[in-house]
C-alpha positions as CSV (number, residue, x, y, z in Angstrom):
1,M,64.5,63.1,87.6
2,K,61.1,63.0,89.2
3,N,59.8,63.7,92.7
4,C,56.8,60.9,92.2
5,K,54.2,60.3,95.5
6,N,52.5,57.1,94.2
7,L,55.0,54.6,96.2
8,K,52.6,51.7,96.4
9,L,53.0,47.9,98.5
10,T,51.3,45.1,98.5
11,F,50.9,44.5,102.0
12,Q,50.3,41.5,104.2
13,F,50.1,40.6,108.0
14,A,51.2,37.6,110.1
15,S,49.9,36.4,113.2
16,I,50.9,32.8,114.8
17,F,48.4,30.3,115.4
18,P,50.3,27.2,116.9
19,A,48.5,24.2,116.8
20,W,50.0,22.7,119.9
21,G,48.2,19.0,119.3
22,R,49.6,19.1,115.5
23,I,47.0,19.6,113.1
24,C,45.2,16.2,112.1
25,R,46.0,16.0,108.6
26,I,49.6,16.6,109.5
27,A,49.7,15.2,113.0
28,K,53.3,13.1,111.7
29,A,55.1,15.4,110.1
30,T,58.5,16.4,112.1
31,F,59.6,19.5,109.7
32,Q,63.0,18.4,110.9
33,C,65.8,16.3,109.0
34,P,66.8,13.5,110.3
35,P,69.5,13.2,113.4
36,E,72.7,13.4,112.2
37,G,73.7,9.9,110.9
38,E,70.9,8.8,110.6
39,K,69.0,8.1,106.6
40,D,65.7,8.2,107.5
41,G,63.2,10.4,108.7
42,D,59.4,10.7,109.4
43,E,57.4,9.0,106.3
44,F,57.2,12.8,104.8
45,F,61.0,12.9,104.7
46,N,61.5,9.8,103.4
47,E,58.8,10.4,100.6
48,W,60.9,13.7,99.4
49,R,64.3,11.9,99.6
50,D,63.1,9.4,97.6
51,K,60.5,10.5,95.5
52,F,61.0,14.9,95.5
53,T,57.0,14.3,96.3
54,G,54.9,15.0,99.4
55,L,54.4,17.5,102.1
56,Y,58.1,18.2,101.9
57,A,57.9,19.5,98.2
58,T,56.6,22.4,98.8
59,N,58.1,26.1,98.7
60,G,56.8,26.0,102.5
61,A,53.1,27.1,102.1
62,V,51.0,24.5,102.7
63,I,47.8,25.5,101.6
64,G,46.8,28.6,99.8
65,F,43.1,29.8,98.4
66,L,41.8,33.7,97.0
67,A,38.9,34.9,98.6
68,R,37.0,37.9,97.7
69,S,35.7,40.6,100.0
70,S,32.4,42.4,99.7
71,V,34.7,45.4,99.0
72,A,36.4,44.2,96.4
73,E,36.3,45.6,92.8
74,N,35.6,44.8,89.6
75,D,34.4,41.0,91.2
76,E,38.1,40.3,91.1
77,P,39.6,38.6,94.3
78,D,41.5,41.0,96.4
79,L,42.6,38.6,99.7
80,F,45.0,36.0,99.5
81,I,45.2,33.3,102.6
82,F,47.5,30.6,102.9
83,G,49.3,28.7,105.9
84,V,52.8,28.1,106.8
85,P,54.2,25.6,109.3
86,G,56.4,28.0,111.0
87,A,56.7,31.3,112.9
88,F,56.4,33.8,109.9
89,T,55.6,37.0,111.1
90,G,57.6,39.3,108.4
91,Y,60.9,39.9,106.8
92,Y,63.7,41.4,109.4
93,T,67.2,40.3,110.3
94,D,66.8,36.3,111.1
95,W,63.5,36.5,110.3
96,S,64.3,33.0,108.5
97,K,65.9,31.1,111.4
98,E,63.2,32.1,114.1
99,A,60.6,31.2,111.6
100,V,61.7,27.6,112.1
101,E,63.4,27.3,115.6
102,P,62.3,24.5,117.5
103,P,59.9,23.6,118.6
104,H,57.7,22.9,115.6
105,D,54.8,23.2,116.7
106,K,53.9,26.6,115.3
107,W,51.5,27.4,112.2
108,T,50.6,30.8,110.7
109,W,47.9,31.8,108.9
110,L,48.7,34.7,106.8
111,L,46.5,37.2,105.4
112,L,47.1,39.1,102.1
113,K,45.6,42.4,100.7
114,A,45.8,42.5,97.2
115,H,44.8,45.4,95.2
116,A,45.4,48.0,97.9
117,R,44.3,51.4,97.5
118,F,46.8,53.4,99.9
119,R,49.3,55.7,97.6
120,G,53.1,56.2,99.8
121,Q,55.1,58.8,98.9
122,V,59.0,58.9,98.3
123,T,61.0,62.0,98.4
124,L,64.5,62.8,98.2
125,R,66.4,63.6,102.1
126,S,69.1,65.6,100.5
127,N,70.9,65.9,97.3
128,D,73.5,63.5,98.4
129,P,72.6,60.4,96.2
130,L,74.4,57.7,99.0
131,D,71.8,59.4,101.3
132,P,68.5,57.0,101.7
133,P,65.1,58.5,100.5
134,L,62.4,58.8,103.2
135,V,59.6,56.7,102.4
136,D,55.7,57.2,103.7
137,F,54.0,54.2,103.0
138,N,50.8,56.2,104.2
139,Y,49.0,52.4,105.5
140,F,46.0,53.0,106.2
141,E,45.9,56.8,105.0
142,R,43.3,59.2,107.4
143,D,42.2,62.6,106.8
144,Q,43.1,65.8,108.6
145,N,40.7,65.0,111.3
146,G,42.4,62.0,112.1
147,A,39.9,59.8,110.6
148,L,40.5,56.9,108.0
149,T,39.6,57.9,104.3
150,P,37.0,56.0,102.4
151,S,39.7,53.9,100.7
152,A,41.6,52.7,103.7
153,E,38.0,51.9,105.3
154,K,37.8,49.9,102.5
155,D,41.0,48.3,102.4
156,L,40.5,48.0,106.3
157,Q,37.1,46.2,105.7
158,A,38.5,43.9,103.2
159,M,41.3,42.5,106.4
160,R,38.5,42.1,109.0
161,E,36.5,40.0,106.4
162,G,39.6,38.4,105.9
163,V,40.2,37.8,109.7
164,G,37.1,36.5,109.8
165,I,37.4,33.5,107.3
166,I,40.9,32.5,109.4
167,K,38.9,32.4,112.5
168,R,36.4,29.8,111.1
169,L,39.6,28.1,110.1
170,L,41.0,27.9,113.4
171,R,38.0,26.8,114.7
172,G,38.4,23.8,112.6
173,E,35.7,20.7,112.5
174,Q,37.9,18.4,115.1
175,H,39.4,21.1,117.5
176,Q,40.2,24.9,118.2
177,L,44.0,25.5,117.4
178,P,44.9,28.2,120.4
179,L,46.4,31.1,119.7
180,H,50.3,32.0,120.7
181,P,50.8,33.0,124.3
182,D,53.8,35.1,123.3
183,C,52.5,36.9,120.0
184,M,48.8,37.2,120.3
185,E,48.5,38.2,124.2
186,G,45.9,40.9,124.7
187,V,44.7,40.7,121.1
188,D,40.9,41.0,120.7
189,L,39.7,39.0,117.6
190,E,35.8,38.6,118.5
191,S,34.9,42.4,118.0
192,D,35.3,44.4,114.8
193,E,37.1,47.1,116.7
194,G,39.6,44.7,118.5
195,I,40.4,43.1,114.6
196,D,40.8,46.6,113.2
197,K,43.2,47.3,115.9
198,F,44.9,44.1,115.5
199,V,45.3,44.8,111.6
200,Q,46.5,48.5,111.5
201,D,49.2,47.5,114.3
202,R,50.5,43.9,112.8
203,A,50.3,45.3,109.2
204,W,54.0,45.3,107.1
205,G,54.4,45.2,103.4
206,H,56.6,43.3,100.8
207,H,56.9,44.0,97.0
208,A,57.3,48.1,97.1
209,S,56.1,49.4,93.3
210,C,55.0,51.8,91.5
211,T,57.2,54.5,92.2
212,C,58.6,55.0,88.5
213,K,55.2,55.2,86.9
214,I,55.0,54.3,82.9
215,G,53.0,56.2,80.8
216,G,52.4,58.4,77.5
217,D,53.4,61.8,76.7
218,D,50.5,63.3,78.2
219,D,50.5,61.7,81.1
220,K,52.4,64.2,83.7
221,D,53.0,61.5,86.7
222,A,54.8,59.2,84.0
223,V,58.5,59.1,84.9
224,L,59.1,56.4,82.2
225,D,58.1,56.8,78.6
226,P,56.4,53.7,77.1
227,S,59.9,52.3,76.2
228,F,61.1,52.5,80.2
229,R,63.2,55.4,79.1
230,V,63.5,57.9,82.4
231,R,61.9,61.4,80.6
232,G,65.1,63.9,80.9
233,V,67.9,61.6,81.2
234,K,69.6,60.0,78.5
235,G,70.9,56.4,78.3
236,L,68.8,55.0,81.2
237,R,65.7,52.9,81.5
238,V,63.7,51.3,84.3
239,V,62.3,47.8,84.0
240,D,61.3,46.5,87.7
241,A,58.3,46.5,89.8
242,S,58.4,50.3,90.1
243,V,57.2,50.9,86.2
244,F,53.7,50.0,87.8
245,P,50.8,53.0,87.8
246,R,48.8,50.5,90.2
247,I,49.8,47.1,92.4
248,P,49.3,44.4,89.2
249,G,47.4,41.6,91.7
250,F,48.2,39.4,94.7
251,F,52.4,38.8,93.6
252,V,54.6,41.1,91.1
253,V,57.1,38.3,89.9
254,M,54.8,37.2,86.9
255,P,53.8,40.9,85.5
256,I,57.6,41.7,85.9
257,Y,58.6,38.5,83.3
258,M,56.0,40.6,81.3
259,I,58.0,43.8,81.5
260,A,61.0,42.5,81.0
261,E,59.7,41.2,77.8
262,K,58.2,44.4,76.6
263,A,61.5,46.2,77.3
264,A,63.6,43.8,75.6
265,D,61.2,44.2,72.4
266,A,61.5,48.1,72.7
267,I,65.7,47.9,73.1
268,L,65.9,45.6,70.4
269,A,63.5,47.7,68.3
270,D,65.7,51.1,69.3
271,A,69.1,49.1,68.5
272,N,67.9,48.4,65.0
């Protein structure tokens, strides 16, 4: 088994931006079920109940859009910005309960950095297979002098520009949404230095990928052969997000469907 130094995670950071007076376009939304024993809720609940359409028929993300930073490569968007009603600040025990706790007066803008350049590392902690491995995400990599590497500078610049977009959204056309006093106290979003510190302090990752790279026989870093077989191990294939050489865009589910189809073809070909 190989000890590969190419774990990569897409990462995003979340901050809570509550609209204490509600957001104008969803001013009548309560984001809650009717009281026990009552059939009708707010107009959006009733629409969802009767037609399965409307605001409450979404997956929770009310709005989202792609953006391209000044350091994007190949002219591809590298930022995804989306808004959700609730306090979504990452994944941890009971996060889903806390995200929708009353009062329902919070709104979260999330910024996801796609095509991140950092490369983490996974190493064995011991020879005990039940011992969790050592995982180094290597966010915002620094050199031996403590300075950000050129790749980390670009990732941070893209995130800084994404924060600028969200700041414009917060200002709005009718009224500015206040930052949450509990989660955003002391945060400086007016200077580049403050934004950079905010991003580095609040960044969190999801959709770990790229720890078992697939590749040809001439690729010394490829853990898997082109048929998803683990090199040096009989009867073992890997078919999940770990096979990608690089992070495949924004979200990994569609690429995983594609590699699953490729793996099915490879397994059938070997069986025949």
